[in-house]
Backbone bond lengths (Angstrom), bond angles and torsions (degrees), N, CA, C in turn:
res aa  C-N    CA-C-N  psi(-1)  N-CA   C-N-CA  omega(-1)  CA-C   N-CA-C  phi
1 X - - - 1.425 - - 1.546 108.72 -
2 X 1.234 118.84 143.88 1.390 123.10 -173.80 1.691 106.38 -98.53
3 X 1.288 114.22 128.55 1.500 112.31 -176.84 1.558 106.37 -120.12
4 X 1.321 121.81 138.31 1.319 125.45 174.75 1.480 107.85 -100.41
5 X 1.332 116.09 122.21 1.529 122.66 -177.64 1.502 110.71 -114.57
6 X 1.357 117.92 121.34 1.470 121.67 177.94 1.513 105.78 -132.30
7 X 1.341 112.36 132.88 1.512 116.61 172.79 1.568 108.33 -161.30
8 X 1.270 111.22 170.44 1.540 118.55 -176.82 1.378 112.04 -119.95
9 X 1.313 121.74 125.45 1.508 130.17 176.94 1.598 102.85 -84.73
10 X 1.277 117.38 117.21 1.421 121.37 177.36 1.549 114.94 -65.47
11 X 1.281 114.03 161.22 1.566 121.63 174.10 1.551 104.57 -46.94
12 X 1.354 113.99 144.88 1.489 126.70 11.67 1.515 113.59 -84.46
13 X 1.365 121.65 -12.42 1.412 120.14 -179.96 1.514 112.16 -74.03
14 X 1.372 116.80 -35.60 1.465 121.09 175.27 1.526 113.39 42.82
15 X 1.388 114.94 64.57 1.476 119.12 -169.44 1.567 107.20 -133.37
16 X 1.303 118.77 136.52 1.446 124.60 167.65 1.466 110.84 -81.92
17 X 1.315 121.58 132.86 1.480 126.45 175.54 1.488 108.76 -117.35
18 X 1.331 115.05 124.78 1.426 118.01 179.87 1.590 106.47 -142.92
19 X 1.243 117.22 134.18 1.406 123.68 179.66 1.544 114.81 -168.10
20 X 1.321 119.30 168.82 1.444 125.79 -178.62 1.472 104.08 -114.22
21 X 1.328 118.54 140.15 1.526 120.85 178.58 1.599 103.34 -129.08
22 X 1.303 116.66 127.50 1.449 121.86 173.17 1.468 109.64 -97.79
23 X 1.358 117.34 106.69 1.422 120.96 -174.27 1.618 112.68 -69.73
24 X 1.159 115.46 -6.82 1.613 120.27 177.75 1.565 111.94 -89.53
25 X 1.270 109.46 -42.00 1.539 113.70 -178.98 1.505 112.06 -105.74
26 X 1.280 124.03 -16.80 1.433 125.78 -171.50 1.501 117.44 77.87
27 X 1.304 116.20 5.96 1.447 123.58 -178.85 1.619 109.65 -66.42
28 X 1.322 113.75 141.43 1.547 122.04 177.04 1.457 102.22 -125.90
29 X 1.407 112.18 126.48 1.401 119.83 174.38 1.607 110.62 -135.79
30 X 1.263 111.10 163.53 1.532 112.68 178.61 1.477 113.95 113.85
31 X 1.314 118.01 -179.37 1.349 127.30 -171.95 1.532 116.77 -55.76
32 X 1.314 113.76 -34.01 1.490 120.65 177.89 1.430 118.78 -113.00
33 X 1.318 113.23 24.92 1.491 119.15 -178.94 1.500 114.35 -60.85
34 X 1.232 118.72 -38.41 1.489 121.87 -176.43 1.510 109.79 -70.99
35 X 1.290 113.71 -33.97 1.563 119.04 175.81 1.471 109.40 -63.74
36 X 1.313 116.04 -49.43 1.557 120.77 -173.95 1.604 108.76 -66.07
37 X 1.357 114.02 -42.93 1.468 118.89 179.27 1.615 110.17 -64.06
38 X 1.353 115.51 -39.11 1.398 114.46 175.75 1.546 115.70 -68.65
39 X 1.422 116.07 -35.03 1.375 117.61 171.62 1.477 118.20 -63.82
40 X 1.335 117.29 -36.21 1.499 122.87 173.84 1.488 109.29 -65.81
41 X 1.324 117.37 -43.46 1.526 117.50 179.14 1.579 113.14 -62.47
42 X 1.303 113.59 -39.87 1.482 119.53 176.10 1.586 110.31 -62.04
43 X 1.296 116.87 -43.73 1.490 120.19 178.63 1.558 108.91 -61.02
44 X 1.288 115.78 -44.76 1.527 122.04 179.27 1.542 107.61 -56.68
45 X 1.426 115.84 -54.49 1.353 119.97 -179.89 1.554 115.26 -57.33
46 X 1.301 115.24 -38.96 1.511 120.99 177.80 1.440 109.90 -75.87
47 X 1.304 122.08 -29.39 1.507 124.22 178.74 1.465 112.00 91.36
48 X 1.381 117.97 1.15 1.469 113.25 -178.72 1.576 105.01 -153.71
49 X 1.319 115.64 170.19 1.376 125.53 174.98 1.466 109.91 -130.14
50 X 1.398 119.45 128.81 1.416 124.78 -179.84 1.448 109.31 -72.92
51 X 1.284 121.16 126.92 1.484 125.30 172.47 1.527 110.33 -113.71
52 X 1.208 118.91 90.21 1.476 122.15 -173.60 1.588 107.64 -64.71
53 X 1.262 117.67 -36.55 1.548 118.51 -177.63 1.545 110.07 -57.07
54 X 1.351 118.32 -28.69 1.566 119.39 -177.90 1.470 110.14 -117.12
55 X 1.366 119.17 15.46 1.423 123.31 174.63 1.506 112.77 55.50
56 X 1.361 119.38 52.12 1.401 119.51 -177.22 1.520 114.70 -173.88
57 X 1.275 116.12 -166.05 1.468 119.18 177.07 1.566 111.16 -130.13
58 X 1.306 119.43 159.89 1.446 122.71 171.31 1.529 103.19 -127.10
59 X 1.366 116.06 159.17 1.506 117.87 179.56 1.528 111.01 -71.47
60 X 1.195 116.28 145.27 1.461 127.52 176.82 1.420 112.69 -107.46
61 X 1.305 117.22 113.01 1.477 123.05 -178.19 1.608 110.07 -124.49
62 X 1.189 116.58 -38.00 1.412 122.54 -178.28 1.496 120.10 -161.96
63 X 1.305 112.85 58.87 1.534 121.48 -167.76 1.486 118.16 -53.45
64 X 1.308 118.29 -21.78 1.488 120.70 -179.96 1.562 110.81 -85.68
65 X 1.401 115.82 -16.89 1.465 115.58 177.37 1.426 117.46 -121.09
66 X 1.343 115.94 15.72 1.472 127.37 174.62 1.546 109.85 -126.66
67 X 1.379 110.83 119.19 1.460 116.69 -173.25 1.577 112.41 -61.60
68 X 1.364 113.84 -38.02 1.466 117.60 178.56 1.536 112.14 -66.55
69 X 1.284 116.56 -48.70 1.493 120.20 176.38 1.463 111.40 -60.91
70 X 1.394 122.03 -41.70 1.414 125.58 -176.03 1.549 105.87 -63.77
71 X 1.246 118.49 -49.31 1.422 126.48 179.31 1.537 113.36 -53.75
72 X 1.329 114.41 -45.01 1.445 124.41 174.10 1.469 110.31 -60.81
73 X 1.336 118.21 -45.71 1.465 122.07 -176.80 1.562 114.47 -65.94
74 X 1.352 113.78 -38.52 1.482 119.28 173.61 1.404 118.65 -76.94
75 X 1.350 118.69 -28.43 1.501 123.51 176.95 1.552 111.85 96.36
76 X 1.208 115.57 134.16 1.444 124.08 -174.75 1.588 111.23 -49.57
77 X 1.313 116.97 -47.54 1.407 121.40 -175.78 1.506 115.25 -69.41
78 X 1.339 114.89 -14.48 1.506 121.21 -177.26 1.523 110.38 -101.35
79 X 1.262 118.05 -2.08 1.511 120.78 -176.65 1.529 114.20 -86.61
80 X 1.270 117.32 142.66 1.495 122.90 169.79 1.570 106.69 -60.93
81 X 1.257 117.01 157.60 1.493 121.90 -175.73 1.511 110.59 -61.64
82 X 1.363 123.13 -35.96 1.425 122.16 -178.74 1.454 114.29 -71.36
83 X 1.382 118.70 -17.88 1.495 122.40 176.03 1.459 114.35 -92.68
84 X 1.357 114.44 -17.82 1.584 117.14 -177.70 1.534 115.10 -54.56
85 X 1.365 112.37 -32.48 1.570 116.87 177.58 1.505 114.39 -66.28
86 X 1.275 118.49 -11.50 1.516 120.95 -178.09 1.637 106.38 -98.30
87 X 1.294 117.71 -7.74 1.541 116.64 -177.30 1.526 104.91 -65.79
88 X 1.352 119.16 135.75 1.388 123.80 -174.22 1.521 114.90 -62.19
89 X 1.201 117.99 158.14 1.491 127.58 178.96 1.614 108.38 -121.64
90 X 1.304 110.81 167.97 1.514 113.61 178.93 1.575 110.11 -64.55
91 X 1.327 115.70 -8.73 1.473 118.92 179.34 1.558 110.49 -101.36
92 X 1.275 118.03 8.90 1.449 123.15 -179.64 1.505 104.75 -71.96
93 X 1.406 114.53 146.85 1.438 122.55 -178.55 1.611 104.44 -63.39
94 X 1.346 111.40 128.27 1.461 119.14 172.59 1.570 114.52 86.74
95 X 1.325 111.62 5.59 1.438 115.61 -177.37 1.523 110.28 -69.93
96 X 1.410 113.55 132.22 1.419 119.23 179.95 1.533 105.76 -129.77
97 X 1.352 117.14 131.40 1.479 123.09 179.89 1.472 108.26 -79.81
98 X 1.316 115.95 145.76 1.451 116.51 177.98 1.534 105.88 -133.23
99 X 1.403 108.13 163.92 1.486 117.06 174.57 1.448 107.20 -130.95
100 X 1.340 120.63 169.35 1.443 124.70 -176.06 1.481 110.80 -60.36
101 X 1.376 119.10 -18.70 1.482 121.89 179.40 1.479 112.32 -88.38
102 X 1.318 121.15 -11.13 1.383 121.48 -177.36 1.615 109.87 -80.41
103 X 1.343 110.43 120.80 1.540 112.26 -179.05 1.474 109.81 -65.42
104 X 1.353 112.95 135.26 1.499 120.90 178.43 1.499 104.18 -140.41
105 X 1.381 113.27 157.12 1.410 121.07 172.48 1.543 110.67 -77.41
106 X 1.336 121.49 157.29 1.413 118.38 178.56 1.494 109.67 -75.81
107 X 1.321 114.40 141.95 1.478 119.57 -175.28 1.515 106.10 -141.23
108 X 1.230 120.99 135.15 1.436 126.96 167.41 1.471 111.95 -52.27
109 X 1.333 118.63 116.68 1.441 118.43 172.37 1.595 108.65 -127.41
110 X 1.264 111.35 155.30 1.552 114.87 -176.72 1.602 107.81 -101.84
């Protein structure tokens, strides 16, 4: 299924993000496709995705082809209603709780 995702990143970035995601193929197209692909590549390199809504991280293996990882990458508040059910929970496989004192690598988050 093709999903159109639109959201705004507040200042200081102050950026509009708009793209299409095909959940069957993992293809990303549209105005912000390069940004989303780069964010997914960073998550894979780091090995995790920060999930602020659940105060932790989940492993990142293939965010563009995994609904849970994709939902975490985009962020709960930026998802369409039909994708919100895929956002990870504290019971998700590989979930790790973090605190501000936990050292983590920098990751693009929305």
